[in-house]
C-alpha positions, -999 to +999 in steps of 0.1 A: -567-271-207-583-304-198-580-316-234-543-306-233-538-327-202-555-357-218-533-353-249-501-352-229-509-383-209-520-402-240-489-391-259-466-401-230-473-438-238-456-440-272-429-417-260-422-439-230-422-471-251-398-455-275-375-444-247-375-478-229-368-496-262-341-472-273-324-469-239-325-502-221-297-492-198-318-463-185-347-485-174-336-480-138-351-445-139-384-460-149-383-484-120-376-455-096-404-435-111-429-463-104-419-459-067-421-421-064-451-414-086-478-426-062-466-399-038-462-371-063-491-374-088-514-353-066-489-326-060-479-319-097-511-330-115-497-358-135-531-371-144-560-365-168-597-372-166-613-387-197-646-384-178-647-361-148-674-360-120-654-337-097-684-332-074-692-368-070-692-378-033-676-412-039-639-420-039-636-426-077-645-394-095-642-403-132-623-423-158-588-411-149-554-419-163-521-409-147-485-409-158-479-440-137-506-458-158-489-450-191-454-458-176-467-492-164-482-499-198-449-490-215-430-513-192-454-542-200-452-534-238-414-538-237-414-571-218-421-605-233-451-625-218-455-603-187-487-621-177-474-657-181-473-677-149-481-646-128-492-654-093-523-637-080-534-626-114-567-643-114-574-631-079-569-595-089-591-601-120-618-616-098-619-584-077-621-563-109-650-584-121-667-581-087-666-543-090-678-545-126-707-569-116-718-543-090-727-520-118-758-542-124-770-534-089-761-497-089-785-469-093-758-450-112-738-476-132-715-450-147-702-440-113-696-476-104-677-481-136-652-455-124-640-479-096-639-509-120-617-488-143-595-478-114-590-515-105-579-522-141-552-495-136-541-512-104-539-545-123-516-529-149-493-515-123-492-548-104-483-567-136-457-541-146-439-543-113-439-581-114-424-580-149-393-562-139-385-570-102-364-600-113-340-578-134-306-569-119-308-539-097-345-533-103-358-538-068-331-514-055-342-487-079-378-492-071-369-489-034-350-456-042-382-443-058-403-452-027-377-436-005-378-404-025-416-404-023-414-407+015-388-380+017-409-356-004-439-362+019-418-358+050-406-324+037-442-313+031-455-326+064-427-308+083-434-276+065-471-279+073-464-286+110-440-256+113-467-236+096-492-245+123-510-275+110-523-298+138-524-329+116-501-327+086-513-347+056-486-340+031-499-337-004-523-366+000-552-346+013-557-366+046-533-379+072-550-413+073-544-419+036-507-408+038-502-430+069-517-461+052-496-455+021-464-452+041-468-488+054-457-498+019-425-477+023-412-480+058-418-518+062-403-530+029-373-506+030-366-517+066-367-553+054-341-544+028-319-529+055-323-561+075-313-581+044-280-562+042-288-531+020-265-503+032-274-474+009-281-443+030-311-434+008-329-465+020-324-456+056-334-421+050-366-433+033-375-453+065-368-423+087-389-401+064-418-424+065-418-426+103-415-388+105-444-382+081-467-406+100-457-389+133-466-355+119-500-367+109-509-375+145-533-402+134-537-428+162-544-456+137-516-448+113-490-444+141-502-475+159-503-498+129-470-484+117-455-494+150-471-529+148-458-534+112-423-523+121-423-546+151-436-575+131-411-572+103-382-571+128-395-600+147-402-622+117-369-613+101-351-623+133-371-655+134-362-662+098-325-659+107-307-638+133-274-620+127-252-593+142-262-570+113-299-573+121-293-567+158-273-536+149-303-523+128-326-530+158-303-510+181-301-480+156-339-481+153-343-480+191-321-449+193-340-433+164-372-440+184-359-421+213-355-391+191-387-394+170-409-405+199-412-371+215-419-356+181-449-379+177-461-372+213-460-334+207-481-339+175-507-358+196-506-331+223-514-303+198-542-324+183-560-331+215-555-296+229-573-283+198-600-310+199-602-329+232-615-365+231-651-368+241-657-401+258-692-416+264-709-394+238-718-400+201-698-429+186-696-420+149-676-451+139-703-474+154-730-454+137-713-458+103-709-495+109-746-499+117-755-482+085-731-503+064-743-536+080-779-527+073-770-518+037-752-551+032-779-571+049-806-557+026-784-558-005-763-590-004-750-583-039-742-547-029-755-513-039-728-506-065-692-497-062-685-460-054-721-456-041-719-458-003-724-421+005-753-416-019-772-448-009-765-442+029-784-409+026-810-416+000-818-450+013-822-438+048-794-460+063-775-432+079-808-419+094-817-453+108-782-459+121-781-426+140-755-408+119-756-371+129-767-344+104-734-327+096-718-325+062-686-342+074-706-372+088-731-376+061-705-373+033-681-399+048-676-436+041-678-462+068-644-464+085-639-501+077-627-511+042-643-546+045-677-533+054-674-506+027-665-533+000-693-556+013-719-528+013-710-517-022-700-549-040-717-575-019-704-610-012-686-612-046-665-582-038-658-591-002-649-627-009-626-617-038-608-591-017-604-614+013-591-641-010-566-618-026-553-605+007-553-638+025-536-659-003-510-632-009-500-630+028-499-669+030-478-672-002-455-644+009-448-658+043-443-693+030-418-680+004-399-660+030-395-690+054-389-716+027-360-695+013-342-685+045-308-682+028-321-663-002-321-625+003-352-623-019-371-639+009-364-609+031-377-586+004-408-606-001-413-607+037-412-569+038-438-565+011-460-592+027-459-576+062-468-543+046-499-559+030-507-576+063-504-543+082-526-526+056-552-554+059-553-550+097-554-512+094-584-516+071-605-527+100-605-491+112-600-472+079-616-471+044-590-453+023-576-485+007-602-480-020-586-448-033-563-452-063-533-437-044-534-464-017-541-491-043-510-481-063-486-488-035-505-520-027-501-530-064-463-523-061-460-546-030-482-573-047-460-571-078-428-575-058-442-607-041-456-621-074-425-613-095-400-628-071-422-660-065-424-664-103-387-659-107-379-685-081-404-709-096-388-705-130-353-711-116-365-743-100-382-754-132-350-750-152-326-764-126-327-801-118-306-796-087-331-770-073-360-793-080-342-821-062-330-800-032-352-769-031-343-759+004-306-769+006-294-749-024-306-714-016-286-684-026-255-679-004-251-647+016-238-618-004-201-613-006-185-582+009-183-566-025-220-571-030-228-550+000-211-519-012-235-489-014-232-486-051-242-521-059-273-542-054-270-569-028-270-604-042-305-617-045-321-583-035-314-570-070-332-600-085 
């Protein structure tokens, strides 16, 4: 059965390439699939393990390929020069190399190679998204896919809640992972609405994302989702206020009145089942002590995908006071930066911080330098999603899973692709080079705002 799964995934690559070349007018469905697949791969097993260590306690459990990987490769194979002038490419490569370097310091290099291979898959998805976001209508169809993914998860979380689940996790296995992934749906889709996108599916995607996070009853996910939504609204208004944007804010406030009690009831059920215990054992602090000791004694890291093993065999959990329970001794430190530092050392931490920091800086600069260009609003949404994820990472580790990194790669690809497109426009237009800020795209015409058409600039 496993061999059949591998065969199907491998054969999907030439099939997808042939389909994309033979049906260029149908590429929109490929763009939508890129958006929905991160939220459905787990549910319908659209993956195959070339090497499988299912019992490994780390977050990467083998050399795994998914249908999204082969779709991304097919999209790259049918584009000309997809890596040329691609922003952030070398920063992503630096993070991949840092993970690969950690193999030299790992007690089990094979398991560390699993994470390096995972990051290569992330790089492929990032480059694939960047290669098509400038095409007419592409961002809209990508957004439709993200919306469908959120709607699917909302349906599952509602079913789980009605079936008695205290913290619904959808099909992602844990509510914290689902909550972090949905930052990359609710915030960018809301940004598109603020930019003038009026298709009901986009609004439904935002609503579904908020409902899914509420059903998860994760304090971190709910809190950072609220911060991210508030931040995108505030920055969008700062970028340029309009009656349409204030109308969206008003509708959002009314939706909050309806959804707020739903979230509160989820938290009530959670804390009734497991009340908070103040002043007792602080597990988060114990994990951080263990990670800091590990990093201090191993500046180059102990190897990617190794934290749980080394924390126990190296005595770090014992010295840090982590309790002897399976759940505690098999968990990662709840801080993605400490986890990356402990496993991949200074090279991994610095490369990750550089990637996040430079992406956020370039995204914000693009958005505010192109105030009259609707693409600036789209880039702002993806940038705020990454900023929210980066802040959430101070309290959560799940960014290192491939599902979370897929949606991060999509947001990164949107930012990089639109920056590259704008740079190429300026390079080929003397007027734009001479007056880069005065000749931005004009606001969309009334026809461009019809639900069946992509808004001018938003479509690429």
